[in-house]
C-alpha positions as CSV (number, residue, x, y, z in Angstrom):
1,M,126.8,119.6,96.9
2,A,128.4,120.4,94.0
3,E,126.4,120.4,90.3
4,K,126.9,117.7,87.9
5,K,125.1,117.5,84.7
6,M,123.9,114.6,82.7
7,F,122.3,114.5,78.9
8,I,118.7,113.1,78.6
9,D,117.8,113.2,74.6
10,G,120.9,115.3,73.9
11,V,119.7,117.5,76.5
12,E,122.2,118.9,79.2
13,C,120.5,118.4,82.8
14,P,122.2,119.4,86.0
15,F,121.6,117.8,88.9
16,T,122.6,118.0,92.5
17,N,121.5,114.9,95.2
18,E,118.2,114.0,93.0
19,R,117.9,110.2,94.0
20,N,117.1,108.6,90.3
21,V,117.5,109.8,86.4
22,L,113.3,110.6,86.5
23,E,113.8,112.9,88.7
24,V,116.5,114.7,86.8
25,A,114.5,114.4,84.0
26,R,111.2,116.1,85.8
27,K,113.3,118.9,87.1
28,N,114.5,119.8,84.0
29,G,110.9,119.5,82.4
30,I,111.4,116.4,80.7
31,D,108.4,114.2,81.8
32,I,109.2,110.6,81.7
33,P,105.9,108.3,82.1
34,S,105.4,106.6,85.1
35,L,102.8,104.9,87.1
36,C,104.6,103.3,90.5
37,Y,106.7,105.8,91.2
38,C,106.2,108.9,93.7
39,E,108.7,111.7,95.3
40,N,107.8,111.1,99.1
41,L,108.1,106.6,98.9
42,S,110.8,104.2,98.3
43,I,111.6,103.1,94.7
44,Y,109.6,100.1,93.5
45,G,110.2,99.7,89.7
46,G,107.5,97.8,88.9
47,C,105.4,99.6,86.2
48,R,108.4,99.7,83.6
49,M,106.7,102.9,82.0
50,C,110.1,105.2,82.7
51,L,112.3,102.5,80.8
52,V,115.0,104.8,78.9
53,E,117.4,103.7,76.5
54,T,121.1,103.6,77.4
55,E,124.4,104.5,75.3
56,R,124.8,100.8,75.1
57,G,121.2,100.5,73.5
58,G,119.9,98.7,76.8
59,L,116.4,99.7,78.5
60,D,116.3,100.4,82.1
61,A,114.4,101.7,84.7
62,A,114.6,105.9,85.2
63,C,113.7,105.7,88.7
64,S,116.4,103.2,89.8
65,M,118.9,104.6,87.7
66,Q,121.3,106.6,90.1
67,P,122.2,109.6,87.6
68,R,126.0,110.4,87.0
69,D,128.2,113.0,85.8
70,G,128.4,112.8,82.1
71,M,125.8,110.0,81.4
72,K,123.5,110.0,78.5
73,V,120.1,108.2,78.3
74,F,117.1,108.9,75.5
75,T,113.4,108.6,76.5
76,H,111.9,108.3,73.0
77,T,113.7,106.0,70.6
78,T,111.8,103.4,68.7
79,K,113.1,100.7,71.5
80,V,111.6,103.1,74.1
81,L,108.2,103.8,72.4
82,K,107.5,99.8,71.4
83,S,108.2,98.8,74.8
84,R,106.0,101.7,76.6
85,K,103.5,100.6,74.3
86,T,103.5,96.9,75.0
87,T,103.5,98.0,78.8
88,L,100.4,99.9,78.5
89,Q,98.6,96.9,76.4
90,L,99.6,94.5,79.4
91,L,98.2,97.0,81.8
92,M,95.0,98.1,80.0
93,S,94.3,94.0,80.0
94,S,94.3,93.5,83.4
95,H,92.3,96.7,84.2
96,R,88.5,96.9,83.6
97,A,88.5,99.8,81.2
98,E,85.2,101.4,81.8
99,C,86.6,105.2,81.7
100,L,83.2,106.8,80.9
101,T,81.7,105.8,84.3
102,C,85.0,105.8,86.3
103,D,85.3,108.4,88.9
104,Q,88.8,108.8,87.7
105,S,88.1,109.5,84.3
106,G,90.1,112.8,83.2
107,K,92.9,112.2,85.7
108,C,93.7,108.6,85.1
109,K,97.7,108.2,84.9
110,L,96.8,104.7,82.5
111,Q,94.4,106.9,80.3
112,E,96.5,109.8,80.1
113,Y,99.3,107.7,78.8
114,A,96.9,105.4,76.5
115,H,95.9,109.0,74.7
116,R,99.6,110.4,74.7
117,Y,101.1,107.1,73.3
118,G,98.3,106.2,70.8
119,V,97.3,102.8,72.2
120,D,93.5,102.3,71.7
121,D,93.3,98.5,71.5
122,T,95.2,95.5,73.3
123,R,96.7,92.6,71.8
124,F,96.1,90.6,75.1
125,E,93.2,88.9,76.8
126,H,90.9,91.9,77.5
127,N,88.8,90.7,80.4
128,S,91.6,89.5,82.6
129,Y,91.1,91.7,85.4
130,S,90.3,90.8,89.1
131,R,86.6,89.8,89.4
132,E,86.8,90.8,93.7
133,K,83.7,92.6,94.6
134,I,84.0,96.6,95.3
135,D,84.5,97.4,98.8
136,A,82.5,100.4,99.8
137,S,82.5,99.3,103.5
138,S,84.5,102.7,104.1
139,P,82.4,105.9,104.7
140,S,85.7,107.6,103.3
141,I,87.1,105.7,100.1
142,V,85.9,103.0,98.0
143,R,88.6,100.2,96.6
144,D,87.6,98.6,93.1
145,P,90.1,95.6,92.9
146,S,89.2,95.2,89.0
147,K,91.0,98.8,88.1
148,C,94.2,97.9,90.1
149,I,97.3,97.8,87.9
150,L,99.4,96.7,91.0
151,C,101.3,99.6,90.8
152,G,102.2,99.6,94.9
153,L,101.6,102.9,95.2
154,C,98.8,102.5,97.9
155,V,100.7,99.6,99.9
156,R,103.6,101.9,100.1
157,M,101.7,105.1,101.5
158,C,99.8,103.4,103.6
159,A,103.1,101.6,105.2
160,E,105.7,103.7,104.7
161,V,104.4,107.3,105.4
162,Q,101.3,106.3,107.4
163,N,102.9,103.3,109.1
164,I,99.2,101.7,109.1
165,G,99.9,98.4,106.5
166,A,95.8,98.3,106.1
167,I,96.4,97.2,102.8
168,D,99.1,94.9,101.0
169,F,99.4,92.4,97.9
170,T,97.3,89.5,98.6
171,K,97.6,86.3,96.4
172,R,99.8,85.3,93.5
173,G,99.7,84.8,89.9
174,K,97.1,86.4,87.6
175,Q,94.8,86.5,91.0
176,A,97.5,89.0,92.9
177,L,95.5,91.8,94.1
178,V,95.3,94.9,96.9
179,A,93.5,94.4,99.6
180,P,93.0,94.2,103.5
181,G,94.7,90.9,104.7
182,F,92.7,87.8,105.9
183,G,89.7,88.9,103.6
184,K,88.4,91.7,105.7
185,K,86.8,94.7,104.2
186,L,88.2,98.1,104.5
187,I,85.8,99.0,107.2
188,E,87.4,96.2,109.5
189,S,90.9,96.4,109.0
190,N,92.9,99.4,110.7
191,C,92.3,101.8,108.1
192,V,92.0,105.3,109.6
193,G,90.1,106.8,106.0
194,C,92.8,109.3,105.5
195,G,92.7,108.8,101.8
196,Q,96.7,109.1,100.9
197,C,96.0,105.6,99.1
198,A,93.4,107.4,96.9
199,A,95.9,110.4,96.5
200,V,98.4,108.7,94.8
201,C,96.2,106.0,93.1
202,P,96.9,106.8,89.4
203,T,93.7,104.4,88.4
204,G,90.3,104.1,90.1
205,A,91.3,101.5,92.0
206,I,90.8,103.7,95.1
207,T,88.7,106.7,95.1
208,I,87.1,109.0,97.5
209,K,83.4,107.9,98.3
210,N,81.4,110.2,96.0
211,E,78.5,112.0,97.6
212,I,78.0,114.4,94.9
213,G,74.3,113.4,93.9
214,R,73.3,113.5,97.6
215,F,74.7,117.1,97.7
216,W,72.6,117.8,94.7
217,D,69.5,116.2,95.9
218,M,69.5,118.3,99.1
219,L,70.3,121.7,96.9
220,H,67.1,121.2,94.5
221,D,64.8,120.4,97.6
222,P,62.5,123.5,98.0
223,N,61.9,122.5,101.7
224,K,65.5,122.2,102.8
225,R,67.7,125.1,104.1
226,V,71.0,124.0,103.2
227,V,74.1,125.8,105.3
228,V,77.3,124.9,104.3
229,Q,80.6,125.7,106.2
230,F,84.0,125.3,104.1
231,A,87.5,124.5,106.0
232,P,90.5,126.4,106.1
233,S,92.5,124.8,103.5
234,V,89.8,124.1,101.1
235,R,90.5,127.8,100.1
236,V,94.2,127.0,98.9
237,G,93.2,123.6,96.9
238,M,91.1,124.9,94.5
239,A,93.0,127.3,92.2
240,E,95.2,125.0,90.1
241,E,92.1,123.1,89.2
242,F,90.6,126.4,87.4
243,G,93.9,127.9,85.8
244,M,95.0,130.2,88.8
245,P,98.3,130.0,90.6
246,A,98.5,127.5,93.4
247,D,99.7,130.0,95.6
248,T,96.3,131.9,95.6
249,A,93.5,131.5,98.0
250,V,90.2,131.6,96.7
251,T,88.2,132.2,99.7
252,G,85.5,134.7,98.2
253,K,85.0,133.0,95.2
254,L,84.3,130.1,96.8
255,V,81.7,131.6,99.0
256,T,80.2,132.7,95.6
257,A,80.5,129.4,93.5
258,L,78.5,127.7,96.9
259,R,75.7,130.4,96.7
260,R,75.4,129.8,92.6
261,L,75.3,125.8,93.6
262,G,72.3,126.3,95.5
263,A,73.4,126.9,99.0
264,D,71.2,128.8,101.1
265,V,73.6,130.1,104.0
266,V,77.5,130.1,103.5
267,Y,80.0,130.0,106.6
268,D,83.8,129.9,107.0
269,T,84.9,127.1,109.3
270,N,87.7,129.4,110.5
271,L,85.4,130.8,112.9
272,T,85.2,127.9,115.1
273,A,88.6,127.1,114.3
274,D,89.1,130.4,116.0
275,L,86.4,128.5,118.9
276,T,88.5,125.9,118.9
277,I,91.5,127.2,120.2
278,M,89.6,129.1,122.6
279,E,88.3,125.9,124.1
280,E,91.5,123.9,123.7
281,S,93.9,126.5,125.3
282,A,91.5,126.8,128.5
283,E,91.3,122.9,128.7
284,F,95.3,122.4,128.1
285,F,95.9,125.3,131.1
286,E,93.4,123.5,133.5
287,K,95.3,120.1,132.4
288,V,98.6,122.1,133.7
289,K,96.8,123.6,136.8
290,N,95.4,120.4,138.0
291,G,98.8,118.4,137.5
292,D,97.4,116.0,135.0
293,K,99.5,113.6,132.5
294,L,100.7,115.7,130.0
295,P,101.3,116.0,126.6
296,L,97.9,117.4,125.5
297,F,97.6,115.8,122.1
298,T,95.6,117.8,119.8
299,S,91.9,116.7,118.5
300,C,91.2,118.7,115.4
301,C,92.0,115.7,113.1
302,P,89.5,112.4,112.7
303,G,92.3,110.4,111.2
304,W,94.6,110.8,114.0
305,I,91.7,110.4,116.2
306,Q,91.1,106.8,114.7
307,H,94.7,106.1,114.5
308,V,94.6,106.5,118.6
309,E,91.8,104.7,118.9
310,K,93.0,101.7,117.1
311,A,96.9,102.1,117.7
312,H,97.6,103.8,121.0
313,P,93.9,103.7,123.0
314,H,96.0,104.3,126.4
315,L,96.7,107.8,125.1
316,M,93.1,108.6,124.6
317,P,92.8,110.6,128.1
318,Q,95.4,112.6,126.9
319,V,93.5,113.8,123.7
320,S,91.8,117.2,123.7
321,T,88.0,117.0,124.3
322,A,87.9,119.7,122.4
323,G,85.8,119.1,119.1
324,S,87.1,119.5,115.6
325,P,86.1,123.0,114.0
326,M,84.0,121.1,111.4
327,E,82.1,119.7,114.7
328,M,81.7,122.8,116.4
329,F,80.4,124.5,113.5
330,G,77.9,121.7,113.2
331,A,76.6,122.6,117.1
332,L,76.3,126.4,116.1
333,I,74.2,125.8,112.8
334,R,71.8,123.8,115.2
335,K,71.7,126.1,117.4
336,Q,71.5,129.2,115.1
337,F,68.6,127.3,113.3
338,K,67.0,125.5,115.3
339,D,63.5,125.7,114.5
340,E,64.3,125.3,110.7
341,D,64.6,122.0,108.8
342,V,68.4,122.5,107.8
343,Y,70.7,120.2,106.0
344,S,74.5,120.5,107.3
345,V,76.7,120.3,104.9
346,A,80.8,120.8,105.2
347,I,83.2,120.9,102.7
348,M,86.4,119.5,104.1
349,P,90.0,118.8,102.6
350,C,89.8,115.6,104.3
351,T,88.1,112.3,103.5
352,A,88.5,111.0,107.2
353,K,85.8,113.7,108.3
354,K,83.2,111.8,106.3
355,F,83.7,109.1,108.9
356,E,83.7,111.4,111.7
357,A,80.5,113.0,110.4
358,Q,79.0,109.7,111.0
359,R,80.1,109.2,114.4
360,P,77.9,108.8,117.6
361,E,79.6,111.3,119.1
362,L,78.3,114.0,116.9
363,E,74.9,113.7,117.7
364,K,73.5,116.6,119.8
365,D,70.1,116.8,121.6
366,G,69.1,114.5,119.2
367,Q,70.0,115.9,116.2
368,R,73.1,114.8,113.6
369,L,75.5,118.0,113.6
370,I,77.0,117.3,110.4
371,D,74.4,115.6,107.3
372,L,77.1,115.7,104.7
373,V,81.0,116.0,104.2
374,I,82.1,116.7,100.4
375,T,85.9,117.0,99.6
376,T,87.4,119.4,97.9
377,S,88.3,117.5,94.9
378,E,84.1,116.5,94.6
379,L,83.1,120.3,95.1
380,N,85.5,121.4,92.4
381,R,83.8,118.7,90.1
382,M,80.4,120.1,91.1
383,I,81.6,124.0,90.2
384,K,82.4,122.7,86.9
385,E,78.9,120.5,86.4
386,A,77.5,123.7,87.3
387,G,79.3,125.4,83.7
388,M,81.3,127.8,86.2
389,D,84.8,129.0,85.9
390,L,86.3,129.9,89.4
391,K,88.4,132.4,88.5
392,C,85.8,134.6,86.8
393,L,83.6,134.4,89.7
394,P,83.2,138.0,91.7
395,D,84.2,137.3,95.7
396,S,81.6,137.5,98.3
397,D,81.8,137.3,102.1
398,P,80.5,134.4,104.4
399,D,77.4,134.9,106.1
400,D,76.4,136.8,109.2
401,P,76.4,136.6,112.4
402,L,79.0,133.8,111.8
403,G,81.0,135.6,109.4
404,D,83.7,136.6,111.3
405,Y,87.5,134.9,111.9
406,T,90.8,135.9,112.4
407,G,94.5,134.7,111.2
408,A,94.6,132.6,113.7
409,G,91.6,130.5,112.3
410,V,93.1,130.3,108.7
411,I,96.4,128.9,109.4
412,F,94.4,125.7,110.6
413,G,95.0,124.6,107.0
414,V,98.6,123.8,107.5
415,T,101.1,121.8,109.9
416,G,101.9,123.7,112.9
417,G,98.8,125.8,112.3
418,V,96.8,124.8,115.5
419,T,99.9,125.1,117.4
420,E,100.6,128.7,116.3
421,A,97.4,129.8,116.8
422,V,97.2,128.2,120.5
423,I,100.4,130.5,121.0
424,R,98.9,133.4,120.0
425,R,95.9,132.7,122.2
426,V,98.3,132.4,124.8
427,L,100.7,135.1,124.6
428,A,97.4,137.5,123.6
429,D,99.7,139.9,122.1
430,A,98.9,140.8,118.3
431,S,101.6,142.9,117.7
432,P,103.7,142.7,114.5
433,G,106.9,142.0,116.9
434,T,105.4,139.4,118.6
435,L,103.8,137.9,115.7
436,Q,106.9,137.6,114.1
437,T,108.8,135.9,117.1
438,I,106.1,133.1,117.0
439,A,106.3,132.8,113.2
440,E,109.9,131.9,114.3
441,C,110.2,129.9,117.2
442,G,110.0,126.7,114.5
443,V,106.4,126.1,114.4
444,R,106.5,126.7,110.6
445,G,107.3,124.5,107.9
446,L,106.5,121.2,106.2
447,E,108.7,119.6,108.0
448,G,107.7,115.8,109.5
449,I,108.3,116.5,113.2
450,K,109.1,120.0,114.4
451,A,110.1,120.4,118.1
452,F,110.7,123.7,120.1
453,E,110.2,125.7,123.5
454,V,107.9,128.6,123.8
455,S,107.8,130.8,127.3
456,A,104.3,132.1,128.3
457,G,104.5,133.8,131.2
458,D,106.3,131.9,133.8
459,L,105.9,128.8,131.9
460,K,108.0,127.3,129.8
461,L,106.2,124.7,127.0
462,R,107.9,122.1,125.3
463,I,105.9,121.5,122.3
464,A,106.0,119.3,119.1
465,V,104.4,118.9,115.7
466,A,104.1,115.9,113.6
467,N,102.3,115.6,110.1
468,G,101.8,111.8,108.6
469,L,100.8,109.1,111.4
470,G,104.3,107.3,110.9
471,N,106.1,110.5,112.1
472,A,103.1,110.6,115.1
473,D,104.0,107.1,115.9
474,K,107.8,107.7,115.8
475,L,107.0,110.8,118.1
476,I,104.7,108.7,120.3
477,A,107.8,106.5,120.8
478,K,110.2,108.9,122.0
479,I,108.0,110.3,124.5
480,E,107.0,106.8,126.1
481,S,110.7,105.9,126.0
482,G,111.5,109.1,128.1
483,E,113.6,110.4,125.2
484,E,111.5,113.4,124.7
485,H,109.4,115.2,127.1
486,F,106.4,117.6,125.8
487,D,103.3,119.7,127.1
488,F,101.6,120.0,124.0
489,V,101.3,117.8,120.7
490,E,99.8,118.6,117.7
491,V,98.8,115.8,114.9
492,M,97.7,115.9,111.7
493,A,97.2,112.4,109.8
494,C,97.9,113.3,106.3
495,P,101.6,114.7,105.0
496,N,102.3,118.5,105.6
497,G,98.6,118.6,106.9
498,C,95.5,119.4,105.7
499,I,96.5,121.4,102.7
500,G,97.9,117.7,101.5
501,G,94.7,115.9,102.6
502,G,93.3,113.0,101.5
503,G,90.3,115.2,100.1
504,Q,92.3,117.6,97.9
505,P,93.5,117.8,94.5
506,P,96.6,115.5,94.8
507,A,99.4,117.9,94.4
508,S,103.6,117.6,94.3
509,N,105.8,118.6,97.3
510,A,106.5,121.9,95.5
511,R,102.8,122.6,95.3
512,K,102.1,122.0,98.6
513,A,104.4,124.4,99.6
514,E,102.7,126.9,97.1
515,R,99.4,125.6,99.2
516,F,101.5,126.5,102.6
517,S,102.3,130.2,101.5
518,A,98.9,130.8,100.1
519,I,97.9,130.2,103.6
520,F,99.8,132.6,105.6
521,K,99.0,135.2,102.8
522,E,96.0,135.1,103.7
523,D,96.6,135.4,107.4
524,D,98.8,138.3,106.5
525,R,96.0,140.1,104.6
526,L,94.0,139.9,107.7
527,E,93.6,142.6,110.3
528,L,92.7,140.4,113.5
529,K,95.4,138.0,114.1
530,I,94.4,136.5,117.5
531,P,91.2,134.0,118.3
532,Q,89.8,136.3,121.2
533,Q,89.9,139.3,119.0
534,N,87.0,137.6,117.2
535,P,83.6,139.6,117.6
536,A,81.3,136.8,116.7
537,L,82.8,135.0,119.4
538,Q,80.7,136.9,122.2
539,Y,77.6,135.8,120.4
540,V,78.5,132.3,120.3
541,Y,78.8,132.2,123.8
542,D,76.2,134.4,125.2
543,E,73.2,134.0,122.5
544,L,73.9,130.1,120.9
545,M,75.6,128.1,123.6
546,Q,74.1,129.6,126.5
547,G,75.9,127.9,129.4
548,R,76.3,124.6,127.6
549,A,79.6,125.5,126.0
550,H,81.4,122.3,127.3
551,E,78.4,119.9,126.5
552,L,78.1,121.1,122.9
553,L,81.6,122.0,121.9
554,H,83.6,119.1,123.1
555,I,83.5,115.5,122.4
556,H,84.0,112.6,124.6
557,Y,85.5,109.5,122.8
558,P,85.3,105.9,124.3
559,L,88.0,105.0,126.3
560,H,89.9,101.5,125.9
561,G,87.4,98.9,126.4
562,D,84.6,100.9,125.4
563,H,82.6,100.4,122.3
564,H,80.3,102.6,120.2
């Protein structure tokens, strides 16, 4: 498409296919404020913070103005600044401003803009915020209506990207709020705990359930042996928070940080990502051999599992029984330290993992496999609270004898990573040429849906990869209509996979692309590439599982009509 240009504050700003003036401005380094805009969602135009002045002296919302060649707009005239301050005062009057005790303090856009525009009081009644009770029913997220500014970002994310619609605008006028329908709490709705609503919320109206205090208590308990595992994508969700490039993996520094926080043992969940592939691929070929109904759907993502249970329960028999890497490492930890008082903690990119840890299915031999899940964002706060600067820490290795992993485990952190790891396992060839062929087969990339074919011996496998539950639903509709046939389907609930998880620091599409790149840099760095090369797996099967691998490493979720 031919490049055009418009002028923002007299600055020549080229553009091509940007949807609106706001996108043109940001592409050219001009930050027009906005509270209701997201590059991945429909245009709402409700907050009025992005108003700009046109050549004719009128005010218009930059998020809904289509750019035209030669157009001129102004972003900080007297009229614009006055409008923004009034808008902020109105929003602040309907927002319970208890910033010092708010989980979102320091990352709240309303707070940021109030500082930027010098708004420290309001001309309007200051206590007109919602008096609806805080909804802490979900294990994953907390909804606080008193801090909601009705920007609609969470509503659009839940409906447009995730196709869930667990929350919506309810009531009218001054009583308007965002909530589940019919007076339900989140836990009673079809919410799957993915946390994407919290990721886009500009205030503290929806936040990750904060369990930092519980983790500190355990770390300070001299009678507890605290064993921590951290997921593949956590290592690429931390760098930018500590002033490092977003495409930096901080694996070794993360291990050091966890030890300095007080963890007794630190493991990398990459090991059980390798283990998951061994179990899942064996299950797949058993289904092929037995002529069972395909496709086999992956089971690593707890948001996806909940979505199947609530929206597609008839598909549960086609979901792999292989436990998630978090679950599997929980089982290994209980066997490795079977005679000790262990507190098992998982650092995850995912708010839905908090729900998964509490599931009755994650109890084996009378023990909870995971005692606590802490998200990447929560861990970042703990590291800062402890006075550490991550970028200055030395690198350390995970503990033995469960410290080995391969590149196949690392790539679980991105959409398509599970599938690529399965293909590596099936082809059992770690030569550079084969790995390059696999990488170029169509499995890589951040597209919402990918479909491709792979040959494995005499088998030709048709595979699909989906990220975001809305895309998963589209894929399921094509499968069930007969339009498409697949043998294997990978689904991750969060857009772009775990690198964009609800528990990661929120990031733009460009930032997620950098995290994607960091995962494959880690893969390139490792000598071992396919899961069967992992030397620790022999120890796992022989010493820890002792013939009970299927019993301890697989999860049998209740089928439709069953209850748990």
